[in-house]
Steps between C-alpha positions, in 0.01 A plus 500: 500500500628307205464139410764252603580267212421227392130422516310172477358493143134468461344167384280470203202469737593827672546679167163407354296501820627854582403621148154342510442635859589850380266458208210397720569796739522742198174377343318518836625858543410585140149370558454722803629800299268404218201509736595847610560619149159357394328712763696812397431452128128432557470811716692716246290360217182583686607853559609544140166399370595145380332325801304232310789385296751519787257327742456190275878481440571567860286226633667255261844622602410494871400143472823406319720686751314372805524133379872557427564628845305210660670229296856620544455566872403140537809398294723695731484213758615221263763737352647587838493131605696397180749778573549380860558142390749620230694686772507193723641292215758773419629507860495117530855363501665838536797514746384649839671818589646549151523840332298368208203407721528815712496731204211312335296515829583863538351583158217252476403447859478181698304194396170456693408186697135555401514522114137392461357788704435740203329205316281436804394862508397480136309174564316655789396806295372281217321280750339793661376636163371145407326473837316832432399388153377168653271695738367710212426208284343314802264793543401476130466117534142491396531737199631238256688175469836678424510673848521175715779374279695821535442507884627143530796573270605803706457323828720210361763756388504635854561151644777422246683832568481459878638147461792635299571748781505213756726293266753789456495565878589135555776517245639822663514331838656182362695488178555876469617537861756228446615653183530847653699358793749352256575834336825681598492710814399859430311404184161452668304761691271800461737761380460641152749695299759663715425877579678757712254603767518865585361659810171684455642848581622805315845351434360177361249675275771741380732207405215329316407822315867561411532156357183537297633835364828348396316214315253724329567572140369771260262238356359437842438866554346535150279202574382650828422829339306333220288307754399833651428623142283189450309570820462865392377380155230278665378794704494734196320244283232464776461868539479562123241220469294647780508844336454377143158669464664832583844485339421265213654168381842629386645528854371148574685357197815690597483371854468138372793558269708626794400192701609275213827691459585463875435129487710454183785700647500282810526200286788650303682580831456144615659377177776749541573359850565163345758661272660677794525178709636296208768760437603535863735184516699634199519838672625345827769306313623832346788710622319753720151401622348756734423431870130506418555241220697276733221517763236421240716213375498339842117499491488395132347152540226627725427781260487261209252272682284802591511620140402154373202474731388852408521412129284189559245712679504774231464242219206335690321837554537582128355150412212544751402837347510355150315181593167670470568589144696218331390205725683166464777631276622726793508196732730318257726799452504562885597139569776505247635830632475381862691179417776709340515722807521197731784370285683830536437487876654155518800622297553782743480249786772288349747792449418660837777329703763606238365861510515511880848347504630754246331812621428424862173508684349756745276352754179708497429743786164515665336638815313219687140556573519326841805485712784732398864426490803471274623178361442239244160330458 
């Protein structure tokens, strides 16, 4: 299915809220990956005879990655809420039933009548953590003058956060409900980005596999092969470390070099995919693009967004791994790089409608986890 032109252009709020939301998602994912990598590196370091050094660095890195995950998971709520409000403002004033609105809703999804819900979830999570800390400090009440102050402060924070939840619920039922009711018909609901729902049978799975095969490029296949090489390198490094007393230290060093080479190759392949995606529009405007290139062109804007989020996550993982060595300097460089990537993501958001109008847009296919059927979500 290809896009029907034209499309309602994104507002400035949608452009930047989408970029910031993707950045928050990417950093939260990167923090989780960092926690896993920390465990793997500490384990491999212990097997390789560098347990004392790796344990100290690993604990510091584990603290940094865990705090990163926690903070950015909390920030997901405000980021989603900001994106919901931006989408409501984008649809406000659009002509009901117009092709511009229909195409925008098809790609971005409907606006929600409860934009504060993600923020409320974040407030509840922080309130729950504050309540636990208030109980802990209350138990330690008699151990020093600082603990009563901390207990009272945490309890006050719980009260403030719960009051904020009540206020946002009141706004949702009042002002937000009236604002949602004034939006054009079809712009408000629970449907996300349009998707072709396939039946969960052999035919549906075959169609999905065939589409994935057509969209897969040599870079995708090389990346998948390199991931398996990375997994193999981790296993070999662990085995060489466990047998270092028998086979010596040279195989351990070679295994670590293989591991580093696999990681560096994955990074190079990721950068090569940026080059491939940036050259695709020029190839599609050429005299004889292949059928596979045409199909990839219709999914170009989704692929660019996925690539941008992946780059943010990779950049954050690299920064987290370097944070234990360089300290504050890494934080400054990471923030500068992340700001540049958010700007790039915003730029892609602005040119997205033009790309979809020029090359078309394929509605993604998926097999629903619940009720089966074929149609548009």
